[in-house]
N, C-alpha and C positions, 0 to 999 in steps of 0.2 A: 440200213439204219432205220430206226423208228422215227416217226414224225408225229407232231401234235398239230392238228389243224384247228384253228380257232376261226369260226365263221360267225360274223354278226349279220343277221338277216332281219328284215322287217317282220314284225309280228304277223302280218297278213300272209307271209310266205313260209313261216316256220313249219306249219303242219305238213305242207307238201314237200318241203326239203327233208324233214325227218322221215316221212313216209317213204320217200325215194331211197334214202340211205338204208332204211330197214329192209326194203325190198331186195337190195343188193347185199344184205347181211353185214352192213356197217353199223356200228353202235355209236350213239352220240349222247353226251351229257348236255342237257338243255338248261340254260340259266336265263332268268329274266334280267334284262339290262335296259338302261336308258342312256341316250346320248344323241349326238348329232346337233345340227344347227337348231332344230325345233324341239329338241329334247323329247322326241317321241319314243314310245316303247319299242324295244328291240328284243330279239332273242339271240343269245350267244350260244353257239354249239361248240363243244369241245369233242374232237374226234381223234382217237389214237389210230395210227395206220402204219403199215409198212411202206417203205419208199416207193415200191412198185404200185401201190394203190392210190397214191396222191392224185394222179391225173384223172382217174375215174371219179374220185370223190369231188374234185373241182368241177368236172363236167356235170355231175348231178346237181351241184349247187347252182351252177350257171343255168341249167335247164329249168330249175324249179324256183329260183329266187327271182321271180318276175312279177313284182306287184304292178299295179296299174299306174305307176308313176309316169308322169309326162314331163317333158322338158319345160322349164320356165320360159316365159317369153324372151326371145333373143338367145336362148341357150341352144347349142348345137347337138347336145347329147342329153339323154335322160339321166336323172340322178342314179347313183349306184344302188342296186337292189341288195348288194351284199358287200361286206368288207371281209377279206380272208387273210389270215396270217398262217404261214406254214413254218413250223419251228423244228429243229433237230432235237431229238431226245436221246439221252444216253440209255434210258431204260423206261419201260412202262409195264405195269402188271395189272391184270384183272384178278382180283381176289374175291 
């Protein structure tokens, strides 16, 4: 089955994530987006993939979406560097 991976990453991390995807020959559509608590700029990546490629793509995003965010005082974990959605697709085509 085909998948659509939608990854929202911080602008500071977008170039390194896209570069890593391209090095592994994955293509991504890059969209400027805004959101989150502070309404900071983000980059939304849309990536079409086969089911067996999803784990590799998620690993690349995890490795490269690492901005310098630090936990707020009293927080036990740093804020998320990426938010990722993986959706089933009936079909996708590159034309």
